[in-house]
C-alpha positions in Angstrom: -35.4 -29.4 22.3 -33.3 -27.3 24.8 -29.8 -28.7 25.5 -27.1 -28.0 28.0 -25.4 -25.8 25.6 -28.5 -23.4 25.7 -27.7 -22.6 29.3 -23.9 -22.1 28.7 -22.7 -18.5 29.5 -19.1 -18.1 28.7 -18.7 -15.1 31.1 -20.6 -16.5 33.9 -17.5 -17.3 36.0 -16.0 -13.8 35.6 -17.0 -10.6 37.6 -18.6 -7.9 35.5 -16.1 -5.5 34.2 -16.5 -1.9 33.2 -14.3 0.6 31.3 -13.4 2.2 34.6 -12.1 -1.1 36.0 -9.9 -1.4 32.8 -8.7 2.2 33.2 -7.6 1.6 36.8 -5.6 -1.4 35.7 -4.0 0.5 32.8 -3.1 3.5 35.1 -1.3 1.0 37.3 0.8 -0.2 34.4 1.5 3.4 33.2 2.9 4.3 36.6 2.2 8.0 36.1 2.8 8.2 32.4 0.0 10.1 30.6 -2.8 8.0 29.2 -2.4 9.8 25.9 0.7 7.6 25.5 -1.7 4.8 24.4 -3.5 7.0 21.9 -2.1 6.7 18.4 -2.8 8.9 15.4 -3.3 8.3 11.7 -1.5 10.5 9.1 -4.8 12.5 8.9 -4.5 13.3 12.6 -7.4 11.0 13.5 -7.0 9.7 17.1 -7.2 6.0 17.7 -8.1 5.1 21.3 -6.7 1.9 22.9 -10.3 0.7 23.7 -13.8 1.4 22.6 -17.2 0.5 23.7 -19.6 -1.3 21.5 -21.5 0.9 19.1 -25.0 -0.3 20.0 -26.9 1.9 17.6 -24.9 0.9 14.5 -26.4 -0.7 11.5 -24.6 -2.7 8.7 -23.4 -0.7 5.8 -25.0 -1.7 2.6 -22.4 -3.1 0.2 -22.0 -6.4 -1.6 -25.1 -8.7 -1.6 -25.3 -10.8 1.5 -23.2 -13.9 1.2 -22.0 -13.0 -2.3 -18.2 -13.4 -2.9 -16.3 -10.6 -4.4 -14.8 -11.1 -7.9 -11.4 -12.5 -8.0 -9.7 -10.3 -10.5 -6.3 -11.3 -12.1 -3.9 -8.8 -13.9 -3.4 -9.5 -17.6 -0.5 -7.4 -18.5 2.0 -9.4 -20.6 3.0 -7.3 -23.6 2.8 -10.5 -25.7 -0.9 -11.0 -26.5 -0.6 -14.7 -27.1 1.2 -15.2 -23.7 -1.4 -13.0 -22.1 -4.1 -15.2 -23.4 -2.5 -18.3 -22.0 -2.2 -16.6 -18.7 -5.8 -15.5 -18.7 -7.1 -19.0 -19.6 -4.9 -20.6 -16.9 -6.1 -18.0 -14.3 -9.8 -18.6 -15.2 -9.4 -22.4 -15.1 -7.8 -22.1 -11.6 -10.2 -19.9 -9.7 -10.1 -16.4 -11.1 -13.6 -15.0 -11.8 -12.5 -11.9 -13.6 -9.6 -10.4 -15.6 -8.1 -6.9 -15.3 -6.9 -6.1 -18.8 -4.0 -3.7 -18.1 -2.9 -1.7 -21.2 0.5 0.0 -21.7 0.6 3.5 -20.3 -2.3 3.0 -17.9 -2.2 4.1 -14.3 -0.8 1.1 -12.5 0.7 -0.6 -15.6 4.1 -0.5 -13.9 6.0 -0.5 -17.2 4.1 -3.4 -18.8 0.7 -3.9 -20.4 -1.1 -4.9 -23.5 -1.2 -2.9 -26.8 -4.5 -1.1 -27.4 -5.2 -2.7 -30.8 -7.9 -4.8 -32.3 -5.5 -7.6 -32.9 -4.4 -7.7 -29.3 -8.0 -7.8 -28.1 -8.7 -10.7 -30.4 -5.7 -12.7 -29.3 -6.0 -12.0 -25.6 -9.8 -12.9 -25.5 -9.5 -16.1 -27.7 -11.3 -19.0 -26.0 -12.7 -16.9 -23.3 -16.4 -16.8 -22.9 -16.9 -13.3 -21.7 -20.8 -13.6 -21.6 -20.6 -16.6 -19.2 -20.2 -14.5 -16.0 -16.5 -13.6 -16.4 -15.9 -10.0 -15.3 -13.6 -7.8 -17.4 -12.1 -4.6 -16.2 -10.1 -2.3 -18.5 -7.1 -0.3 -17.1 -6.3 2.1 -19.8 -4.8 5.5 -20.2 -4.8 8.2 -22.9 -2.3 6.2 -24.9 -4.6 3.2 -24.8 -8.0 5.2 -25.0 -9.1 3.0 -28.0 -9.1 -0.2 -25.9 -12.8 0.3 -25.1 -13.8 0.8 -28.6 -11.8 -2.3 -29.9 -13.4 -4.4 -27.2 -16.9 -3.2 -28.1 -16.1 -4.0 -31.8 -14.8 -7.5 -30.8 -18.0 -8.3 -29.0 -20.1 -7.1 -32.0 -18.1 -9.2 -34.4 -18.5 -12.3 -32.2 -22.3 -11.6 -32.0 -22.2 -11.6 -28.2 -25.0 -9.9 -26.4 -23.4 -6.8 -24.6 -26.1 -7.0 -21.9 -24.7 -10.4 -20.9 -21.2 -9.0 -20.5 -20.0 -7.7 -17.2 -17.4 -5.1 -18.3 -16.1 -2.1 -16.5 -14.6 0.0 -19.1 -12.4 2.2 -16.8 -12.6 5.7 -18.4 -10.6 8.1 -16.1 -9.1 11.0 -17.9 -9.0 13.1 -14.8 -6.9 10.4 -13.0 -4.5 10.2 -15.9 -3.9 14.0 -15.8 -3.3 13.8 -12.0 -0.5 11.2 -12.4 1.2 13.0 -15.3 0.7 16.5 -14.0 -0.3 17.7 -17.4 -3.1 17.7 -19.8 -3.5 18.4 -23.5 -7.1 19.6 -22.8 -9.2 21.4 -20.3 -11.9 19.5 -18.5 -14.6 21.3 -20.5 -13.0 20.0 -23.6 -12.5 16.5 -22.3 -15.9 15.9 -20.8 -18.0 15.8 -23.9 -15.6 13.2 -25.5 -15.9 11.0 -22.4 -19.6 11.2 -22.0 -20.2 10.6 -25.8 -18.0 7.5 -25.6 -20.0 6.3 -22.5 -23.4 7.0 -24.1 -22.3 5.2 -27.2 -21.4 2.1 -25.3 -24.6 2.3 -23.4 -26.6 2.6 -26.6 -25.0 -0.6 -27.9 -26.4 -2.4 -24.9 -23.4 -2.5 -22.4 -24.6 -2.1 -18.9 -21.3 -0.6 -17.5 -20.1 0.9 -15.3 -18.0 3.0 -17.6 -16.0 5.6 -15.7 -13.9 5.0 -12.7 -12.9 7.3 -9.8 -9.5 5.8 -9.0 -8.2 6.3 -5.5 -5.0 4.5 -6.2 -3.6 7.7 -7.7 -3.7 9.3 -4.1 -2.6 6.1 -2.4 0.3 5.4 -4.8 1.6 9.0 -4.3 1.8 8.5 -0.5 -1.4 10.1 0.4 -3.7 9.4 3.3 -7.0 7.6 3.6 -8.9 10.9 3.9 -7.2 12.3 0.8 -8.0 9.2 -1.2 -11.6 9.3 -0.2 -12.0 12.9 -1.0 -10.4 12.5 -4.4 -12.6 9.5 -5.3 -15.7 11.6 -4.4 -14.5 14.6 -6.3 -13.7 12.7 -9.5 -16.9 10.7 -9.3 -19.0 13.8 -8.9 -17.2 15.4 -11.8 -18.2 12.4 -14.0 -21.7 12.4 -12.6 -22.1 16.1 -13.5 -20.6 15.6 -17.0 -23.1 12.8 -17.7 -26.0 14.8 -16.4 -24.9 17.7 -18.6 -24.8 15.3 -21.5 -28.6 14.7 -20.9 -28.1 11.4 -19.0 -30.6 11.3 -16.1 -28.7 11.3 -12.8 -30.4 8.1 -11.6 -28.9 6.4 -14.7 -25.7 8.3 -14.6 -24.8 7.0 -11.1 -24.8 3.5 -12.3 -22.3 4.4 -15.0 -19.7 5.2 -12.4 -17.6 3.0 -10.0 -14.7 3.5 -7.7 -11.4 1.9 -7.1 -9.5 2.0 -3.7 -6.1 0.7 -2.7 -6.0 -1.8 0.1 -2.9 -2.0 2.2 -1.6 -3.9 5.3 -3.2 -1.5 7.8 -6.1 -3.7 8.5 -8.4 -1.4 10.4 -7.8 1.7 8.4 -8.4 -0.2 5.1 -11.5 -1.8 6.5 -12.9 1.5 7.7 -12.0 3.4 4.4 -14.1 1.0 2.3 -17.0 1.3 4.7 -16.6 5.1 4.7 -16.7 5.4 0.9 -20.0 3.6 0.8 -21.5 6.0 3.4 -20.1 9.0 1.6 -21.4 8.0 -1.7 -24.8 7.4 -0.2 -24.6 11.0 1.0 -23.9 12.1 -2.5 -26.9 10.2 -3.9 -29.2 11.7 -1.2 -28.0 15.1 -2.1 -29.0 14.4 -5.7 -32.5 13.4 -4.5 -31.8 9.7 -5.0 -32.5 6.7 -2.9 -28.9 5.3 -2.3 -27.8 2.2 -4.0 -24.5 0.4 -3.2 -21.6 1.8 -5.3 -19.4 -0.8 -7.0 -16.0 -0.6 -5.4 -13.0 -2.4 -6.9 -10.0 -2.9 -4.7 -6.3 -3.3 -5.8 -3.7 -4.3 -3.2 -1.3 -1.4 -2.7 1.6 -0.7 -4.9 3.4 1.5 -2.4 3.8 -1.3 0.2 5.5 -3.7 -2.2 9.2 -4.4 -1.6 11.9 -5.8 -3.9 13.8 -7.3 -1.0 12.3 -10.3 0.8 9.4 -10.1 -1.6 7.7 -13.1 0.1 6.6 -10.8 2.9 4.5 -9.1 0.2 2.4 -12.2 0.3 1.5 -11.5 4.0 0.9 -7.8 3.3 -1.4 -8.8 0.4 -3.2 -11.2 2.6 -4.0 -8.6 5.2 -5.0 -6.1 2.5 -7.4 -8.6 0.8 -8.8 -9.7 4.2 -9.6 -6.0 5.0 -11.0 -5.1 1.6 -13.1 -8.2 1.6 -14.6 -7.5 5.0 -15.1 -3.9 3.9 -17.4 -5.2 1.2 -15.3 -4.7 -1.9 -17.1 -6.0 -5.0 -13.8 -7.0 -6.7 -10.2 -7.5 -5.6 -7.1 -7.6 -7.6 -4.0 -8.8 -5.7 -0.8 -7.5 -7.1 1.7 -10.4 -7.5 4.4 -10.3 -4.8 7.2 -9.9 -7.3 5.7 -7.0 -9.3 8.2 -4.5 -7.9 11.0 -6.6 -9.5 9.4 -7.1 -12.9 6.7 -9.0 -14.8 5.6 -11.8 -12.4 6.0 -15.4 -13.3 3.5 -18.3 -13.0 4.2 -18.9 -9.3 3.7 -15.2 -8.3 0.4 -15.2 -10.3 -0.7 -18.4 -8.7 0.0 -17.0 -5.2 -1.9 -13.8 -6.0 -4.9 -15.8 -7.2 -4.8 -18.3 -4.3 -4.6 -15.6 -1.7 -8.2 -14.7 -2.5 -9.3 -18.3 -2.9 -8.2 -19.3 0.5 -9.8 -16.3 2.1 -13.1 -16.9 0.3 -13.3 -20.8 0.2 -11.5 -21.7 3.4 -12.0 -18.7 5.6 -15.5 -17.9 4.3 -15.0 -14.2 4.6 -17.9 -13.4 2.3 -20.5 -15.2 4.4 -21.3 -12.3 6.7 -22.4 -8.9 5.4 -20.4 -6.0 7.1 -19.0 -8.1 10.0 -17.4 -4.9 11.5 -20.8 -3.3 12.1 -21.2 -2.4 15.8 -17.4 -2.7 16.6 -16.8 0.5 18.4 -13.3 1.1 17.1 -14.2 0.5 13.5 -17.4 2.5 13.6 -15.6 5.4 15.2 -12.8 5.3 12.7 -15.4 5.0 9.8 -17.2 8.1 11.0 -14.0 10.1 11.5 -12.9 9.3 8.0 -16.3 10.3 6.6 -16.2 13.6 8.4 -12.7 14.5 7.3 -13.1 13.3 3.8 -16.3 15.3 3.3 -14.6 18.5 4.5 -11.7 17.9 2.0 -14.2 17.0 -0.7 -15.9 20.4 -0.2 -12.6 22.1 -0.7 -12.3 20.2 -4.0 -15.8 21.3 -5.0 -15.0 25.0 -4.1 -12.2 24.8 -6.5 -14.6 23.8 -9.3 -14.3 20.0 -9.1 -11.4 17.5 -9.3 -9.7 18.7 -12.4 -9.6 22.4 -11.4 -8.6 21.4 -7.9 -5.4 19.9 -9.5 -4.8 23.2 -11.4 -5.3 25.2 -8.2 -3.0 23.0 -6.3 -5.6 22.1 -3.7 -4.8 18.5 -3.1 -1.1 18.1 -4.0 0.4 19.9 -1.1 -1.6 17.9 1.4 -0.5 14.7 -0.4 3.1 15.8 -0.4 3.1 16.6 3.2 1.6 13.2 4.1 4.1 11.5 1.9 7.0 13.3 3.5 5.7 12.4 7.0 5.3 8.8 5.9 8.8 8.7 4.4 10.2 10.2 7.7 8.5 7.5 9.6 9.8 4.8 7.3 13.3 6.3 7.6 13.1 6.2 11.4 11.6 2.7 11.2 8.6 3.7 13.2 6.5 2.3 10.3 8.2 -1.0 9.4 8.6 -2.7 6.1 9.7 -6.1 7.1 12.6 -7.4 4.9 13.5 -3.9 3.7 13.6 -1.5 6.7 13.7 -4.1 9.4 14.8 -7.8 9.7 16.8 -7.9 6.4 18.5 -11.0 4.9 21.6 -10.0 3.0 21.9 -13.6 1.7 18.4 -14.1 0.3 18.2 -15.4 -3.3 16.7 -13.0 -5.9 13.1 -13.9 -6.7 12.5 -14.8 -10.4 10.4 -12.8 -12.8 9.7 -13.1 -16.5 12.4 -11.8 -18.9 10.3 -8.9 -20.2 11.8 -5.5 -20.1 9.7 -2.8 -18.4 9.0 0.2 -20.6 8.4 3.5 -18.7 5.3 5.2 -19.9 5.5 8.7 -21.4 2.9 11.5 -21.2 0.5 11.6 -24.0 -0.2 14.6 -26.1 1.0 18.2 -25.7 1.3 19.7 -22.2 -1.1 22.7 -22.7 -1.9 22.5 -19.0 0.6 21.8 -16.2 0.4 21.3 -12.5 2.1 19.4 -9.8 1.9 15.6 -10.6 0.8 12.9 -8.2 3.5 10.4 -9.1 3.6 6.9 -7.6 6.2 5.8 -5.1 7.2 2.7 -3.2 8.1 3.3 0.4 11.0 0.8 0.5 12.9 2.4 -2.4 15.5 4.4 -0.3 16.5 1.3 1.7 16.6 -0.8 -1.5 18.9 1.7 -3.1 21.3 1.1 -0.3 21.0 -2.7 -0.7 21.7 -2.3 -4.5 24.8 -0.3 -3.7 26.0 -3.0 -1.4 25.4 -5.6 -4.2 27.4 -3.5 -6.6 30.3 -3.3 -4.1 30.2 -7.0 -3.6 30.2 -7.7 -7.3 33.1 -5.3 -7.8 35.3 -6.0 -4.7 34.2 -9.5 -3.6 32.9 -8.3 -0.2 30.2 -6.2 1.2 31.0 -3.1 3.3 31.2 -4.3 7.0 30.5 -3.0 10.4 32.3 -4.7 13.4 30.0 -5.3 16.4 32.1 -4.6 19.4 30.1 -6.6 21.9 31.1 -5.9 25.5 30.5 -8.3 28.4 28.5 -11.5 28.3 25.8 -12.6 25.9 23.2 -11.5 28.4 24.7 -8.0 28.3 25.1 -7.4 24.5 22.7 -9.7 22.7 19.7 -7.4 22.6 21.7 -4.4 21.3 23.9 -6.5 19.0 20.7 -7.9 17.4 19.3 -4.4 17.0 22.6 -3.2 15.5 22.8 -6.1 13.1 19.4 -5.4 11.8 20.0 -1.6 11.7 23.2 -1.8 9.5 22.0 -4.7 7.3 18.9 -2.9 6.2 21.4 -0.7 4.4 23.5 -3.6 3.1 26.3 -3.1 5.5 27.2 -6.6 6.8 27.5 -6.9 10.5 30.5 -8.9 11.8 29.2 -10.5 15.0 31.6 -11.3 17.8 32.0 -12.9 21.3 31.9 -10.6 24.2 35.0 -8.6 25.1 36.3 -7.2 28.3 39.9 -6.4 27.5 40.3 -3.4 25.0 43.4 -5.0 23.6 41.6 -8.1 22.5 38.8 -6.0 21.1 41.2 -4.1 19.0 42.9 -7.1 17.6 39.5 -8.7 16.6 38.5 -5.4 14.9 41.7 -5.4 12.8 41.2 -9.0 11.8 37.6 -8.3 10.7 38.3 -6.2 7.6 35.6 -3.8 8.7 35.9 0.0 8.4 33.1 0.8 10.9 32.6 -0.4 14.5 29.6 -0.3 16.7 29.7 -0.8 20.5 26.9 -3.1 21.8 26.2 -3.8 25.5 23.8 -2.9 28.2 23.3 0.5 29.9 24.8 -1.1 33.1 28.1 -2.0 31.4 28.6 1.1 29.2 29.9 3.4 32.1 32.7 1.0 33.0 33.8 -0.3 29.6 32.5 1.9 26.7 35.1 4.7 26.7 38.1 2.4 26.9 36.7 0.2 24.2 36.0 3.3 21.9 39.6 4.5 22.4 40.9 1.0 21.5 38.8 0.9 18.3 39.9 4.3 17.3 43.6 3.4 17.8 43.0 0.3 15.8 41.9 2.4 12.8 38.1 2.4 12.9 36.9 5.1 10.6 33.7 5.7 12.5 32.5 4.4 15.8 28.8 4.0 16.7 27.2 3.0 20.0 23.9 1.1 20.1 21.6 2.9 22.6 21.2 6.5 23.9 24.2 7.9 25.5 22.5 9.9 28.3 25.0 11.4 30.8 27.9 9.6 29.2 27.7 11.4 25.8 30.5 13.9 26.4 32.9 11.2 27.6 31.9 8.8 24.8 32.5 11.4 22.2 35.8 12.4 23.6 36.7 8.7 23.4 35.9 8.5 19.7 32.2 7.6 19.5 30.7 9.6 16.7 27.0 8.5 16.5 24.4 6.7 18.5 21.9 4.3 17.0 18.6 3.7 18.8 14.9 3.0 18.1 13.3 6.0 16.5 16.5 7.6 15.2 16.9 8.4 11.5 18.2 5.1 10.4 18.1 6.0 6.7 20.2 9.2 7.1 22.7 7.4 9.3 23.1 4.5 6.7 23.5 7.0 3.8 26.2 8.8 5.7 27.9 5.5 6.5 28.5 4.9 2.9 30.1 8.4 2.5 32.5 7.5 5.4 33.7 4.4 3.7 34.4 6.0 0.4 
């Protein structure tokens, strides 16, 4: 029966609006500034417009089965097998639906991980019914290459039907060589060993997939979305060809391969990246004469975005990353615990990682709609742009002979290095913000707790017969964290942190904005800001500076007050013994007079904060 709600039109009381109407309003706000000011760019140079029309001809991208949740994967990486087993059982009892078994030396092990022995496998899986719908994923490297064999032997001893096990074995020798920048073997020597191992597992009844094209390698190294996608395609096609050369029909071989992508806090780019990979892989399948089937895509939240300082913000980053990967139809998601950059996470951090996914699945119902971004103009445009650019780079990898030989020919590394450098420059200038590390620091935050297990840096495996530029992982916050560590050492040694005196001029209305900016600016580098009341008289300012114990001073006020008070204040601070005087804001026409009065540097949004902070420590030595 029709109801009143059937006749409700939410936009009925509003006049129809067009993009031209919107543009007229925007032009009024811009006041003559170019419209391009509102257009941003990704690190791949892809333009992102401020508004898009609906993509009316779009169709959903085939991915996870409609309404099916993704697998909630939990890292099992404690070096003590008995403790790892206890963690695994607890995780499964409290909502995890899969276990990522991380072995020592694997890409992403971060200095921890299981031993790749039969005894370890027995202990870790004790009491776990792996044929009862629990997903297992192996993260193993050359040092732990026997992990898959030991797992298969364990299943045989327990008389478990391999066909009832959902195991992703994670073979990725090309990825391992990319991270280390060296290989004991050429690809033509490695490929038969890998394919024989896969064929053996398949003959035993395991359904796979067995080999992974791991995009984390590019993402961890600071690369872009396009570079990550192209790498995944290149590696996946290399494994596909190797299997076909080993007499595995291509329609079967494709099911033996899966992909892994990093999910970070850039919501729209992450969402578009996952959608793009599905479209790109479908294009590969069609090129092979196959009817496309959805690729299994695993997601890990990003390592490079984790911070040691204010690590609880990592919870928010992980939530956005999980949200984006989930809506992008990831088949499984592993959330890195928020304290992983500090050490081996404790029970609370593991619980938070697990519950991040549970809340999004069970309370936010993110899995209920298949490809909810379909038809959204911005996401559709970004997805297509990523596809086009990634396919072009993938062709360059193919021209080099495939992923392994592209590494040897240095096809991808310079591009990743350039992107990493651009990203690090943006972090240094705080254009790309890492809350708690490069912006909004808390010098008095308590240190988060981790387990007392020492990280052991992994070492390359085998002889380095072949060498090329490595794609080593980074964390973007590291340079700022190094300054914070330096501040901590000074505090421990001298009883006080290095200080900067905020020379606030005028009333609170005049200086608060700039003083707040300056406090955040200096404290991101561990230099404690000594805040003050507003000053008018230079003599009073000088006395307050002397009493502060600070070596540095920063003038803070409005552009309106600087012409009348800044030069006199700078002279007073210089006379009072300030080693270095900064001014918050751009100097404009006052620069010559300010420098003559003793101001040495100017801090402002978009300036190289990291370089300025590093130099500040040199000034105080």
